[in-house]
CHARMM internal coordinates of N, CA and C (Angstrom, degrees):
IC EDIT
DIST 1 N 1 CA 1.4450
DIST 1 CA 1 C 1.5230
ANGL 1 N 1 CA 1 C 109.39
DIST 1 C 2 N 1.3066
ANGL 1 CA 1 C 2 N 118.81
DIHE 1 N 1 CA 1 C 2 N 117.72
DIST 2 N 2 CA 1.4571
ANGL 1 C 2 N 2 CA 120.61
DIHE 1 CA 1 C 2 N 2 CA -174.25
DIST 2 CA 2 C 1.5250
ANGL 2 N 2 CA 2 C 114.89
DIHE 1 C 2 N 2 CA 2 C -76.48
DIST 2 C 3 N 1.3291
ANGL 2 CA 2 C 3 N 118.25
DIHE 2 N 2 CA 2 C 3 N -11.51
DIST 3 N 3 CA 1.4541
ANGL 2 C 3 N 3 CA 118.48
DIHE 2 CA 2 C 3 N 3 CA -173.75
DIST 3 CA 3 C 1.5246
ANGL 3 N 3 CA 3 C 114.87
DIHE 2 C 3 N 3 CA 3 C -110.85
DIST 3 C 4 N 1.3402
ANGL 3 CA 3 C 4 N 117.27
DIHE 3 N 3 CA 3 C 4 N 7.26
DIST 4 N 4 CA 1.4542
ANGL 3 C 4 N 4 CA 119.17
DIHE 3 CA 3 C 4 N 4 CA 176.98
DIST 4 CA 4 C 1.5215
ANGL 4 N 4 CA 4 C 110.91
DIHE 3 C 4 N 4 CA 4 C -160.94
DIST 4 C 5 N 1.3164
ANGL 4 CA 4 C 5 N 114.78
DIHE 4 N 4 CA 4 C 5 N 172.76
DIST 5 N 5 CA 1.4567
ANGL 4 C 5 N 5 CA 121.66
DIHE 4 CA 4 C 5 N 5 CA -174.90
DIST 5 CA 5 C 1.5211
ANGL 5 N 5 CA 5 C 109.34
DIHE 4 C 5 N 5 CA 5 C -124.52
DIST 5 C 6 N 1.3126
ANGL 5 CA 5 C 6 N 116.74
DIHE 5 N 5 CA 5 C 6 N 139.58
DIST 6 N 6 CA 1.4570
ANGL 5 C 6 N 6 CA 121.94
DIHE 5 CA 5 C 6 N 6 CA 174.43
DIST 6 CA 6 C 1.5249
ANGL 6 N 6 CA 6 C 108.38
DIHE 5 C 6 N 6 CA 6 C -108.90
DIST 6 C 7 N 1.3118
ANGL 6 CA 6 C 7 N 117.01
DIHE 6 N 6 CA 6 C 7 N 135.10
DIST 7 N 7 CA 1.4576
ANGL 6 C 7 N 7 CA 121.67
DIHE 6 CA 6 C 7 N 7 CA 175.95
DIST 7 CA 7 C 1.5138
ANGL 7 N 7 CA 7 C 109.44
DIHE 6 C 7 N 7 CA 7 C -127.20
DIST 7 C 8 N 1.3006
ANGL 7 CA 7 C 8 N 116.06
DIHE 7 N 7 CA 7 C 8 N 142.32
DIST 8 N 8 CA 1.4627
ANGL 7 C 8 N 8 CA 122.04
DIHE 7 CA 7 C 8 N 8 CA 169.07
DIST 8 CA 8 C 1.5136
ANGL 8 N 8 CA 8 C 105.13
DIHE 7 C 8 N 8 CA 8 C -111.52
DIST 8 C 9 N 1.3216
ANGL 8 CA 8 C 9 N 116.52
DIHE 8 N 8 CA 8 C 9 N 118.04
DIST 9 N 9 CA 1.4532
ANGL 8 C 9 N 9 CA 122.00
DIHE 8 CA 8 C 9 N 9 CA -175.09
DIST 9 CA 9 C 1.5194
ANGL 9 N 9 CA 9 C 108.47
DIHE 8 C 9 N 9 CA 9 C -119.65
DIST 9 C 10 N 1.3270
ANGL 9 CA 9 C 10 N 115.56
DIHE 9 N 9 CA 9 C 10 N 132.99
DIST 10 N 10 CA 1.4579
ANGL 9 C 10 N 10 CA 120.80
DIHE 9 CA 9 C 10 N 10 CA -179.74
DIST 10 CA 10 C 1.5279
ANGL 10 N 10 CA 10 C 109.23
DIHE 9 C 10 N 10 CA 10 C -126.82
DIST 10 C 11 N 1.3214
ANGL 10 CA 10 C 11 N 116.16
DIHE 10 N 10 CA 10 C 11 N 125.15
DIST 11 N 11 CA 1.4594
ANGL 10 C 11 N 11 CA 120.46
DIHE 10 CA 10 C 11 N 11 CA 174.75
DIST 11 CA 11 C 1.5226
ANGL 11 N 11 CA 11 C 108.75
DIHE 10 C 11 N 11 CA 11 C -77.43
DIST 11 C 12 N 1.3162
ANGL 11 CA 11 C 12 N 116.72
DIHE 11 N 11 CA 11 C 12 N 128.51
DIST 12 N 12 CA 1.4604
ANGL 11 C 12 N 12 CA 120.13
DIHE 11 CA 11 C 12 N 12 CA -175.14
DIST 12 CA 12 C 1.5259
ANGL 12 N 12 CA 12 C 113.60
DIHE 11 C 12 N 12 CA 12 C -104.27
DIST 12 C 13 N 1.3303
ANGL 12 CA 12 C 13 N 116.08
DIHE 12 N 12 CA 12 C 13 N 4.45
DIST 13 N 13 CA 1.4646
ANGL 12 C 13 N 13 CA 118.62
DIHE 12 CA 12 C 13 N 13 CA 177.89
DIST 13 CA 13 C 1.5250
ANGL 13 N 13 CA 13 C 109.26
DIHE 12 C 13 N 13 CA 13 C -145.25
DIST 13 C 14 N 1.3250
ANGL 13 CA 13 C 14 N 115.78
DIHE 13 N 13 CA 13 C 14 N 166.43
DIST 14 N 14 CA 1.4634
ANGL 13 C 14 N 14 CA 119.65
DIHE 13 CA 13 C 14 N 14 CA 178.17
DIST 14 CA 14 C 1.5292
ANGL 14 N 14 CA 14 C 111.46
DIHE 13 C 14 N 14 CA 14 C -63.96
DIST 14 C 15 N 1.3348
ANGL 14 CA 14 C 15 N 116.67
DIHE 14 N 14 CA 14 C 15 N -23.58
DIST 15 N 15 CA 1.4558
ANGL 14 C 15 N 15 CA 120.91
DIHE 14 CA 14 C 15 N 15 CA -179.29
DIST 15 CA 15 C 1.5235
ANGL 15 N 15 CA 15 C 113.86
DIHE 14 C 15 N 15 CA 15 C -87.16
DIST 15 C 16 N 1.3140
ANGL 15 CA 15 C 16 N 117.87
DIHE 15 N 15 CA 15 C 16 N 1.55
DIST 16 N 16 CA 1.4671
ANGL 15 C 16 N 16 CA 120.82
DIHE 15 CA 15 C 16 N 16 CA -179.56
DIST 16 CA 16 C 1.5229
ANGL 16 N 16 CA 16 C 109.21
DIHE 15 C 16 N 16 CA 16 C -62.05
DIST 16 C 17 N 1.3182
ANGL 16 CA 16 C 17 N 116.17
DIHE 16 N 16 CA 16 C 17 N 135.48
DIST 17 N 17 CA 1.4626
ANGL 16 C 17 N 17 CA 121.70
DIHE 16 CA 16 C 17 N 17 CA -174.27
DIST 17 CA 17 C 1.5326
ANGL 17 N 17 CA 17 C 108.89
DIHE 16 C 17 N 17 CA 17 C -129.05
DIST 17 C 18 N 1.3253
ANGL 17 CA 17 C 18 N 116.46
DIHE 17 N 17 CA 17 C 18 N 99.02
DIST 18 N 18 CA 1.4614
ANGL 17 C 18 N 18 CA 121.11
DIHE 17 CA 17 C 18 N 18 CA -177.35
DIST 18 CA 18 C 1.5200
ANGL 18 N 18 CA 18 C 111.52
DIHE 17 C 18 N 18 CA 18 C -62.83
DIST 18 C 19 N 1.3236
ANGL 18 CA 18 C 19 N 117.64
DIHE 18 N 18 CA 18 C 19 N -40.49
DIST 19 N 19 CA 1.4673
ANGL 18 C 19 N 19 CA 119.54
DIHE 18 CA 18 C 19 N 19 CA -179.43
DIST 19 CA 19 C 1.5300
ANGL 19 N 19 CA 19 C 111.19
DIHE 18 C 19 N 19 CA 19 C -62.24
DIST 19 C 20 N 1.3240
ANGL 19 CA 19 C 20 N 117.54
DIHE 19 N 19 CA 19 C 20 N -41.27
DIST 20 N 20 CA 1.4712
ANGL 19 C 20 N 20 CA 121.15
DIHE 19 CA 19 C 20 N 20 CA 177.94
DIST 20 CA 20 C 1.5304
ANGL 20 N 20 CA 20 C 110.06
DIHE 19 C 20 N 20 CA 20 C -65.51
DIST 20 C 21 N 1.3303
ANGL 20 CA 20 C 21 N 116.43
DIHE 20 N 20 CA 20 C 21 N -42.64
DIST 21 N 21 CA 1.4542
ANGL 20 C 21 N 21 CA 120.40
DIHE 20 CA 20 C 21 N 21 CA 178.06
DIST 21 CA 21 C 1.5256
ANGL 21 N 21 CA 21 C 110.85
DIHE 20 C 21 N 21 CA 21 C -57.72
DIST 21 C 22 N 1.3200
ANGL 21 CA 21 C 22 N 117.14
DIHE 21 N 21 CA 21 C 22 N -48.49
DIST 22 N 22 CA 1.4672
ANGL 21 C 22 N 22 CA 121.20
DIHE 21 CA 21 C 22 N 22 CA -178.52
DIST 22 CA 22 C 1.5270
ANGL 22 N 22 CA 22 C 110.23
DIHE 21 C 22 N 22 CA 22 C -62.45
DIST 22 C 23 N 1.3300
ANGL 22 CA 22 C 23 N 117.19
DIHE 22 N 22 CA 22 C 23 N -42.03
DIST 23 N 23 CA 1.4675
ANGL 22 C 23 N 23 CA 120.53
DIHE 22 CA 22 C 23 N 23 CA 179.48
DIST 23 CA 23 C 1.5276
ANGL 23 N 23 CA 23 C 110.80
DIHE 22 C 23 N 23 CA 23 C -60.21
DIST 23 C 24 N 1.3293
ANGL 23 CA 23 C 24 N 116.98
DIHE 23 N 23 CA 23 C 24 N -48.19
DIST 24 N 24 CA 1.4627
ANGL 23 C 24 N 24 CA 121.15
DIHE 23 CA 23 C 24 N 24 CA -179.50
DIST 24 CA 24 C 1.5250
ANGL 24 N 24 CA 24 C 110.56
DIHE 23 C 24 N 24 CA 24 C -66.11
DIST 24 C 25 N 1.3312
ANGL 24 CA 24 C 25 N 116.92
DIHE 24 N 24 CA 24 C 25 N -41.86
DIST 25 N 25 CA 1.4675
ANGL 24 C 25 N 25 CA 120.38
DIHE 24 CA 24 C 25 N 25 CA -179.93
DIST 25 CA 25 C 1.5242
ANGL 25 N 25 CA 25 C 110.65
DIHE 24 C 25 N 25 CA 25 C -60.85
DIST 25 C 26 N 1.3185
ANGL 25 CA 25 C 26 N 117.46
DIHE 25 N 25 CA 25 C 26 N -42.22
DIST 26 N 26 CA 1.4680
ANGL 25 C 26 N 26 CA 120.53
DIHE 25 CA 25 C 26 N 26 CA 179.47
DIST 26 CA 26 C 1.5240
ANGL 26 N 26 CA 26 C 111.41
DIHE 25 C 26 N 26 CA 26 C -64.91
DIST 26 C 27 N 1.3259
ANGL 26 CA 26 C 27 N 117.13
DIHE 26 N 26 CA 26 C 27 N -33.71
DIST 27 N 27 CA 1.4601
ANGL 26 C 27 N 27 CA 120.49
DIHE 26 CA 26 C 27 N 27 CA 179.27
DIST 27 CA 27 C 1.5186
ANGL 27 N 27 CA 27 C 111.28
DIHE 26 C 27 N 27 CA 27 C -69.22
DIST 27 C 28 N 1.3121
ANGL 27 CA 27 C 28 N 117.36
DIHE 27 N 27 CA 27 C 28 N -28.24
DIST 28 N 28 CA 1.4680
ANGL 27 C 28 N 28 CA 121.13
DIHE 27 CA 27 C 28 N 28 CA -174.45
DIST 28 CA 28 C 1.5141
ANGL 28 N 28 CA 28 C 113.64
DIHE 27 C 28 N 28 CA 28 C -95.99
DIST 28 C 29 N 1.3205
ANGL 28 CA 28 C 29 N 117.73
DIHE 28 N 28 CA 28 C 29 N -4.78
DIST 29 N 29 CA 1.4541
ANGL 28 C 29 N 29 CA 120.42
DIHE 28 CA 28 C 29 N 29 CA 177.70
DIST 29 CA 29 C 1.5185
ANGL 29 N 29 CA 29 C 107.71
DIHE 28 C 29 N 29 CA 29 C -80.24
DIST 29 C 30 N 1.3165
ANGL 29 CA 29 C 30 N 115.64
DIHE 29 N 29 CA 29 C 30 N 132.41
DIST 30 N 30 CA 1.4578
ANGL 29 C 30 N 30 CA 120.84
DIHE 29 CA 29 C 30 N 30 CA -176.75
DIST 30 CA 30 C 1.5183
ANGL 30 N 30 CA 30 C 109.04
DIHE 29 C 30 N 30 CA 30 C -123.61
DIST 30 C 31 N 1.3304
ANGL 30 CA 30 C 31 N 115.79
DIHE 30 N 30 CA 30 C 31 N 132.71
DIST 31 N 31 CA 1.4648
ANGL 30 C 31 N 31 CA 119.39
DIHE 30 CA 30 C 31 N 31 CA 171.37
DIST 31 CA 31 C 1.5175
ANGL 31 N 31 CA 31 C 107.81
DIHE 30 C 31 N 31 CA 31 C -80.01
DIST 31 C 32 N 1.2891
ANGL 31 CA 31 C 32 N 116.56
DIHE 31 N 31 CA 31 C 32 N 129.48
DIST 32 N 32 CA 1.4539
ANGL 31 C 32 N 32 CA 120.78
DIHE 31 CA 31 C 32 N 32 CA -179.60
DIST 32 CA 32 C 1.5223
ANGL 32 N 32 CA 32 C 107.21
DIHE 31 C 32 N 32 CA 32 C -119.06
DIST 32 C 33 N 1.3134
ANGL 32 CA 32 C 33 N 116.48
DIHE 32 N 32 CA 32 C 33 N 109.98
DIST 33 N 33 CA 1.4525
ANGL 32 C 33 N 33 CA 121.58
DIHE 32 CA 32 C 33 N 33 CA 177.05
DIST 33 CA 33 C 1.5195
ANGL 33 N 33 CA 33 C 107.00
DIHE 32 C 33 N 33 CA 33 C -99.37
DIST 33 C 34 N 1.3130
ANGL 33 CA 33 C 34 N 115.92
DIHE 33 N 33 CA 33 C 34 N 123.54
DIST 34 N 34 CA 1.4613
ANGL 33 C 34 N 34 CA 120.35
DIHE 33 CA 33 C 34 N 34 CA -178.44
DIST 34 CA 34 C 1.5229
ANGL 34 N 34 CA 34 C 111.25
DIHE 33 C 34 N 34 CA 34 C -68.73
DIST 34 C 35 N 1.3135
ANGL 34 CA 34 C 35 N 114.95
DIHE 34 N 34 CA 34 C 35 N 138.09
DIST 35 N 35 CA 1.4622
ANGL 34 C 35 N 35 CA 120.77
DIHE 34 CA 34 C 35 N 35 CA 172.60
DIST 35 CA 35 C 1.5271
ANGL 35 N 35 CA 35 C 107.75
DIHE 34 C 35 N 35 CA 35 C -76.10
DIST 35 C 36 N 1.3301
ANGL 35 CA 35 C 36 N 116.78
DIHE 35 N 35 CA 35 C 36 N 160.08
DIST 36 N 36 CA 1.4781
ANGL 35 C 36 N 36 CA 118.80
DIHE 35 CA 35 C 36 N 36 CA -178.32
DIST 36 CA 36 C 1.5279
ANGL 36 N 36 CA 36 C 113.37
DIHE 35 C 36 N 36 CA 36 C -55.95
DIST 36 C 37 N 1.3345
ANGL 36 CA 36 C 37 N 117.62
DIHE 36 N 36 CA 36 C 37 N -32.09
DIST 37 N 37 CA 1.4660
ANGL 36 C 37 N 37 CA 119.55
DIHE 36 CA 36 C 37 N 37 CA -178.53
DIST 37 CA 37 C 1.5308
ANGL 37 N 37 CA 37 C 113.15
DIHE 36 C 37 N 37 CA 37 C -83.29
DIST 37 C 38 N 1.3332
ANGL 37 CA 37 C 38 N 117.84
DIHE 37 N 37 CA 37 C 38 N -6.56
DIST 38 N 38 CA 1.4646
ANGL 37 C 38 N 38 CA 121.17
DIHE 37 CA 37 C 38 N 38 CA 179.57
DIST 38 CA 38 C 1.5187
ANGL 38 N 38 CA 38 C 110.26
DIHE 37 C 38 N 38 CA 38 C -94.46
DIST 38 C 39 N 1.3219
ANGL 38 CA 38 C 39 N 114.84
DIHE 38 N 38 CA 38 C 39 N 144.50
DIST 39 N 39 CA 1.4641
ANGL 38 C 39 N 39 CA 119.85
DIHE 38 CA 38 C 39 N 39 CA 177.28
DIST 39 CA 39 C 1.5254
ANGL 39 N 39 CA 39 C 109.47
DIHE 38 C 39 N 39 CA 39 C -105.63
DIST 39 C 40 N 1.2972
ANGL 39 CA 39 C 40 N 114.94
DIHE 39 N 39 CA 39 C 40 N 163.65
DIST 40 N 40 CA 1.4632
ANGL 39 C 40 N 40 CA 119.67
DIHE 39 CA 39 C 40 N 40 CA 174.71
DIST 40 CA 40 C 1.5191
ANGL 40 N 40 CA 40 C 109.91
DIHE 39 C 40 N 40 CA 40 C -59.58
DIST 40 C 41 N 1.3265
ANGL 40 CA 40 C 41 N 116.23
DIHE 40 N 40 CA 40 C 41 N -38.40
DIST 41 N 41 CA 1.4662
ANGL 40 C 41 N 41 CA 120.42
DIHE 40 CA 40 C 41 N 41 CA 178.65
DIST 41 CA 41 C 1.5291
ANGL 41 N 41 CA 41 C 111.26
DIHE 40 C 41 N 41 CA 41 C -61.73
DIST 41 C 42 N 1.3392
ANGL 41 CA 41 C 42 N 117.33
DIHE 41 N 41 CA 41 C 42 N -36.56
DIST 42 N 42 CA 1.4734
ANGL 41 C 42 N 42 CA 120.52
DIHE 41 CA 41 C 42 N 42 CA 175.97
DIST 42 CA 42 C 1.5317
ANGL 42 N 42 CA 42 C 110.73
DIHE 41 C 42 N 42 CA 42 C -59.75
DIST 42 C 43 N 1.3167
ANGL 42 CA 42 C 43 N 116.28
DIHE 42 N 42 CA 42 C 43 N -44.19
DIST 43 N 43 CA 1.4664
ANGL 42 C 43 N 43 CA 120.79
DIHE 42 CA 42 C 43 N 43 CA -179.30
DIST 43 CA 43 C 1.5237
ANGL 43 N 43 CA 43 C 110.51
DIHE 42 C 43 N 43 CA 43 C -65.99
DIST 43 C 44 N 1.3187
ANGL 43 CA 43 C 44 N 116.96
DIHE 43 N 43 CA 43 C 44 N -42.59
DIST 44 N 44 CA 1.4654
ANGL 43 C 44 N 44 CA 121.15
DIHE 43 CA 43 C 44 N 44 CA 179.12
DIST 44 CA 44 C 1.5252
ANGL 44 N 44 CA 44 C 110.14
DIHE 43 C 44 N 44 CA 44 C -63.02
DIST 44 C 45 N 1.3210
ANGL 44 CA 44 C 45 N 116.36
DIHE 44 N 44 CA 44 C 45 N -44.70
DIST 45 N 45 CA 1.4631
ANGL 44 C 45 N 45 CA 121.41
DIHE 44 CA 44 C 45 N 45 CA 179.23
DIST 45 CA 45 C 1.5384
ANGL 45 N 45 CA 45 C 110.23
DIHE 44 C 45 N 45 CA 45 C -60.29
DIST 45 C 46 N 1.3246
ANGL 45 CA 45 C 46 N 116.75
DIHE 45 N 45 CA 45 C 46 N -42.53
DIST 46 N 46 CA 1.4652
ANGL 45 C 46 N 46 CA 121.28
DIHE 45 CA 45 C 46 N 46 CA 178.89
DIST 46 CA 46 C 1.5370
ANGL 46 N 46 CA 46 C 110.39
DIHE 45 C 46 N 46 CA 46 C -59.63
DIST 46 C 47 N 1.3226
ANGL 46 CA 46 C 47 N 116.25
DIHE 46 N 46 CA 46 C 47 N -48.31
DIST 47 N 47 CA 1.4712
ANGL 46 C 47 N 47 CA 120.53
DIHE 46 CA 46 C 47 N 47 CA -178.31
DIST 47 CA 47 C 1.5252
ANGL 47 N 47 CA 47 C 110.85
DIHE 46 C 47 N 47 CA 47 C -64.45
DIST 47 C 48 N 1.3254
ANGL 47 CA 47 C 48 N 117.51
DIHE 47 N 47 CA 47 C 48 N -46.06
DIST 48 N 48 CA 1.4609
ANGL 47 C 48 N 48 CA 120.56
DIHE 47 CA 47 C 48 N 48 CA -177.85
DIST 48 CA 48 C 1.5291
ANGL 48 N 48 CA 48 C 112.70
DIHE 47 C 48 N 48 CA 48 C -67.47
DIST 48 C 49 N 1.3291
ANGL 48 CA 48 C 49 N 116.90
DIHE 48 N 48 CA 48 C 49 N -23.18
DIST 49 N 49 CA 1.4620
ANGL 48 C 49 N 49 CA 120.12
DIHE 48 CA 48 C 49 N 49 CA 178.74
DIST 49 CA 49 C 1.5325
ANGL 49 N 49 CA 49 C 113.09
DIHE 48 C 49 N 49 CA 49 C -87.57
DIST 49 C 50 N 1.3242
ANGL 49 CA 49 C 50 N 118.66
DIHE 49 N 49 CA 49 C 50 N -2.04
DIST 50 N 50 CA 1.4679
ANGL 49 C 50 N 50 CA 120.97
DIHE 49 CA 49 C 50 N 50 CA 178.80
DIST 50 CA 50 C 1.5284
ANGL 50 N 50 CA 50 C 112.82
DIHE 49 C 50 N 50 CA 50 C -55.30
DIST 50 C 51 N 1.3366
ANGL 50 CA 50 C 51 N 120.27
DIHE 50 N 50 CA 50 C 51 N -44.99
DIST 51 N 51 CA 1.4747
ANGL 50 C 51 N 51 CA 119.49
DIHE 50 CA 50 C 51 N 51 CA 179.48
DIST 51 CA 51 C 1.5336
ANGL 51 N 51 CA 51 C 112.77
DIHE 50 C 51 N 51 CA 51 C -63.29
DIST 51 C 52 N 1.3312
ANGL 51 CA 51 C 52 N 117.01
DIHE 51 N 51 CA 51 C 52 N -28.70
DIST 52 N 52 CA 1.4698
ANGL 51 C 52 N 52 CA 120.61
DIHE 51 CA 51 C 52 N 52 CA 177.23
DIST 52 CA 52 C 1.5232
ANGL 52 N 52 CA 52 C 108.95
DIHE 51 C 52 N 52 CA 52 C -70.19
DIST 52 C 53 N 1.3370
ANGL 52 CA 52 C 53 N 116.80
DIHE 52 N 52 CA 52 C 53 N -48.22
DIST 53 N 53 CA 1.4692
ANGL 52 C 53 N 53 CA 120.77
DIHE 52 CA 52 C 53 N 53 CA 179.48
DIST 53 CA 53 C 1.5214
ANGL 53 N 53 CA 53 C 111.30
DIHE 52 C 53 N 53 CA 53 C -61.70
DIST 53 C 54 N 1.3403
ANGL 53 CA 53 C 54 N 117.06
DIHE 53 N 53 CA 53 C 54 N -31.01
DIST 54 N 54 CA 1.4662
ANGL 53 C 54 N 54 CA 121.07
DIHE 53 CA 53 C 54 N 54 CA 179.43
DIST 54 CA 54 C 1.5225
ANGL 54 N 54 CA 54 C 112.38
DIHE 53 C 54 N 54 CA 54 C -80.84
DIST 54 C 55 N 1.3395
ANGL 54 CA 54 C 55 N 117.10
DIHE 54 N 54 CA 54 C 55 N -5.08
DIST 55 N 55 CA 1.4562
ANGL 54 C 55 N 55 CA 120.80
DIHE 54 CA 54 C 55 N 55 CA 179.18
DIST 55 CA 55 C 1.5194
ANGL 55 N 55 CA 55 C 114.37
DIHE 54 C 55 N 55 CA 55 C 78.46
DIST 55 C 56 N 1.3196
ANGL 55 CA 55 C 56 N 117.21
DIHE 55 N 55 CA 55 C 56 N 17.06
DIST 56 N 56 CA 1.4651
ANGL 55 C 56 N 56 CA 120.53
DIHE 55 CA 55 C 56 N 56 CA -178.66
DIST 56 CA 56 C 1.5310
ANGL 56 N 56 CA 56 C 112.37
DIHE 55 C 56 N 56 CA 56 C -81.42
DIST 56 C 57 N 1.3188
ANGL 56 CA 56 C 57 N 116.12
DIHE 56 N 56 CA 56 C 57 N -32.13
DIST 57 N 57 CA 1.4655
ANGL 56 C 57 N 57 CA 122.33
DIHE 56 CA 56 C 57 N 57 CA 179.56
DIST 57 CA 57 C 1.5233
ANGL 57 N 57 CA 57 C 108.76
DIHE 56 C 57 N 57 CA 57 C -145.05
DIST 57 C 58 N 1.3244
ANGL 57 CA 57 C 58 N 115.54
DIHE 57 N 57 CA 57 C 58 N 163.96
DIST 58 N 58 CA 1.4659
ANGL 57 C 58 N 58 CA 119.27
DIHE 57 CA 57 C 58 N 58 CA 176.71
DIST 58 CA 58 C 1.5257
ANGL 58 N 58 CA 58 C 111.88
DIHE 57 C 58 N 58 CA 58 C -87.76
DIST 58 C 59 N 1.3221
ANGL 58 CA 58 C 59 N 116.12
DIHE 58 N 58 CA 58 C 59 N -30.32
DIST 59 N 59 CA 1.4657
ANGL 58 C 59 N 59 CA 121.60
DIHE 58 CA 58 C 59 N 59 CA -178.68
DIST 59 CA 59 C 1.5256
ANGL 59 N 59 CA 59 C 109.04
DIHE 58 C 59 N 59 CA 59 C -127.52
DIST 59 C 60 N 1.3366
ANGL 59 CA 59 C 60 N 118.31
DIHE 59 N 59 CA 59 C 60 N 139.59
DIST 60 N 60 CA 1.4585
ANGL 59 C 60 N 60 CA 120.77
DIHE 59 CA 59 C 60 N 60 CA -178.45
DIST 60 CA 60 C 1.5277
ANGL 60 N 60 CA 60 C 113.65
DIHE 59 C 60 N 60 CA 60 C -54.91
DIST 60 C 61 N 1.3378
ANGL 60 CA 60 C 61 N 116.07
DIHE 60 N 60 CA 60 C 61 N -36.91
DIST 61 N 61 CA 1.4690
ANGL 60 C 61 N 61 CA 118.80
DIHE 60 CA 60 C 61 N 61 CA -177.34
DIST 61 CA 61 C 1.5337
ANGL 61 N 61 CA 61 C 112.60
DIHE 60 C 61 N 61 CA 61 C -70.50
DIST 61 C 62 N 1.3246
ANGL 61 CA 61 C 62 N 117.71
DIHE 61 N 61 CA 61 C 62 N -11.18
DIST 62 N 62 CA 1.4642
ANGL 61 C 62 N 62 CA 121.54
DIHE 61 CA 61 C 62 N 62 CA 177.97
DIST 62 CA 62 C 1.5306
ANGL 62 N 62 CA 62 C 112.40
DIHE 61 C 62 N 62 CA 62 C -82.36
DIST 62 C 63 N 1.3259
ANGL 62 CA 62 C 63 N 117.44
DIHE 62 N 62 CA 62 C 63 N -13.76
DIST 63 N 63 CA 1.4659
ANGL 62 C 63 N 63 CA 120.32
DIHE 62 CA 62 C 63 N 63 CA -179.11
DIST 63 CA 63 C 1.5208
ANGL 63 N 63 CA 63 C 108.58
DIHE 62 C 63 N 63 CA 63 C -80.08
DIST 63 C 64 N 1.3370
ANGL 63 CA 63 C 64 N 117.98
DIHE 63 N 63 CA 63 C 64 N 118.29
DIST 64 N 64 CA 1.4661
ANGL 63 C 64 N 64 CA 119.84
DIHE 63 CA 63 C 64 N 64 CA -171.33
DIST 64 CA 64 C 1.5277
ANGL 64 N 64 CA 64 C 115.07
DIHE 63 C 64 N 64 CA 64 C -75.07
DIST 64 C 65 N 1.3236
ANGL 64 CA 64 C 65 N 118.48
DIHE 64 N 64 CA 64 C 65 N -9.10
DIST 65 N 65 CA 1.4641
ANGL 64 C 65 N 65 CA 120.05
DIHE 64 CA 64 C 65 N 65 CA -174.01
DIST 65 CA 65 C 1.5190
ANGL 65 N 65 CA 65 C 113.90
DIHE 64 C 65 N 65 CA 65 C -106.46
DIST 65 C 66 N 1.3275
ANGL 65 CA 65 C 66 N 117.30
DIHE 65 N 65 CA 65 C 66 N 15.23
DIST 66 N 66 CA 1.4578
ANGL 65 C 66 N 66 CA 119.20
DIHE 65 CA 65 C 66 N 66 CA 176.75
DIST 66 CA 66 C 1.5150
ANGL 66 N 66 CA 66 C 109.44
DIHE 65 C 66 N 66 CA 66 C -129.96
DIST 66 C 67 N 1.2955
ANGL 66 CA 66 C 67 N 114.25
DIHE 66 N 66 CA 66 C 67 N 155.90
DIST 67 N 67 CA 1.4571
ANGL 66 C 67 N 67 CA 120.64
DIHE 66 CA 66 C 67 N 67 CA -179.17
DIST 67 CA 67 C 1.5182
ANGL 67 N 67 CA 67 C 108.64
DIHE 66 C 67 N 67 CA 67 C -158.45
DIST 67 C 68 N 1.3142
ANGL 67 CA 67 C 68 N 116.54
DIHE 67 N 67 CA 67 C 68 N 146.20
DIST 68 N 68 CA 1.4582
ANGL 67 C 68 N 68 CA 121.68
DIHE 67 CA 67 C 68 N 68 CA 174.44
DIST 68 CA 68 C 1.5115
ANGL 68 N 68 CA 68 C 108.51
DIHE 67 C 68 N 68 CA 68 C -150.36
DIST 68 C 69 N 1.2972
ANGL 68 CA 68 C 69 N 115.37
DIHE 68 N 68 CA 68 C 69 N 145.22
DIST 69 N 69 CA 1.4675
ANGL 68 C 69 N 69 CA 118.52
DIHE 68 CA 68 C 69 N 69 CA 175.18
DIST 69 CA 69 C 1.5181
ANGL 69 N 69 CA 69 C 111.13
DIHE 68 C 69 N 69 CA 69 C -77.95
DIST 69 C 70 N 1.3406
ANGL 69 CA 69 C 70 N 116.57
DIHE 69 N 69 CA 69 C 70 N -7.75
DIST 70 N 70 CA 1.4563
ANGL 69 C 70 N 70 CA 121.39
DIHE 69 CA 69 C 70 N 70 CA 178.85
DIST 70 CA 70 C 1.5162
ANGL 70 N 70 CA 70 C 110.55
DIHE 69 C 70 N 70 CA 70 C -95.63
DIST 70 C 71 N 1.3176
ANGL 70 CA 70 C 71 N 118.38
DIHE 70 N 70 CA 70 C 71 N 132.86
DIST 71 N 71 CA 1.4684
ANGL 70 C 71 N 71 CA 120.21
DIHE 70 CA 70 C 71 N 71 CA 177.80
DIST 71 CA 71 C 1.5138
ANGL 71 N 71 CA 71 C 111.09
DIHE 70 C 71 N 71 CA 71 C -72.49
DIST 71 C 72 N 1.3128
ANGL 71 CA 71 C 72 N 116.58
DIHE 71 N 71 CA 71 C 72 N 153.94
DIST 72 N 72 CA 1.4624
ANGL 71 C 72 N 72 CA 122.42
DIHE 71 CA 71 C 72 N 72 CA 179.19
DIST 72 CA 72 C 1.5155
ANGL 72 N 72 CA 72 C 110.17
DIHE 71 C 72 N 72 CA 72 C -91.91
DIST 72 C 73 N 1.2951
ANGL 72 CA 72 C 73 N 118.18
DIHE 72 N 72 CA 72 C 73 N 78.53
DIST 73 N 73 CA 1.4695
ANGL 72 C 73 N 73 CA 120.53
DIHE 72 CA 72 C 73 N 73 CA 177.15
DIST 73 CA 73 C 1.5043
ANGL 73 N 73 CA 73 C 110.56
DIHE 72 C 73 N 73 CA 73 C -117.10
END
COOR INIT
IC SEED 1 N 1 CA 1 C
IC BUILD
């Protein structure tokens, strides 16, 4: 679905707080409107490179929790 996101969330401890999770998640969601000079591929590349910028992997394709039908070129 291109216009929304589905999440499956599981609390793994007695202290898990779904309401707090939802509140924080809503605060961190950002609407990104592309500028005329930006392409959809630019936005996809930015998102897929997040694990690299965070230092989690050296290459975007090494991050096991992301996927795109668009190649990173």
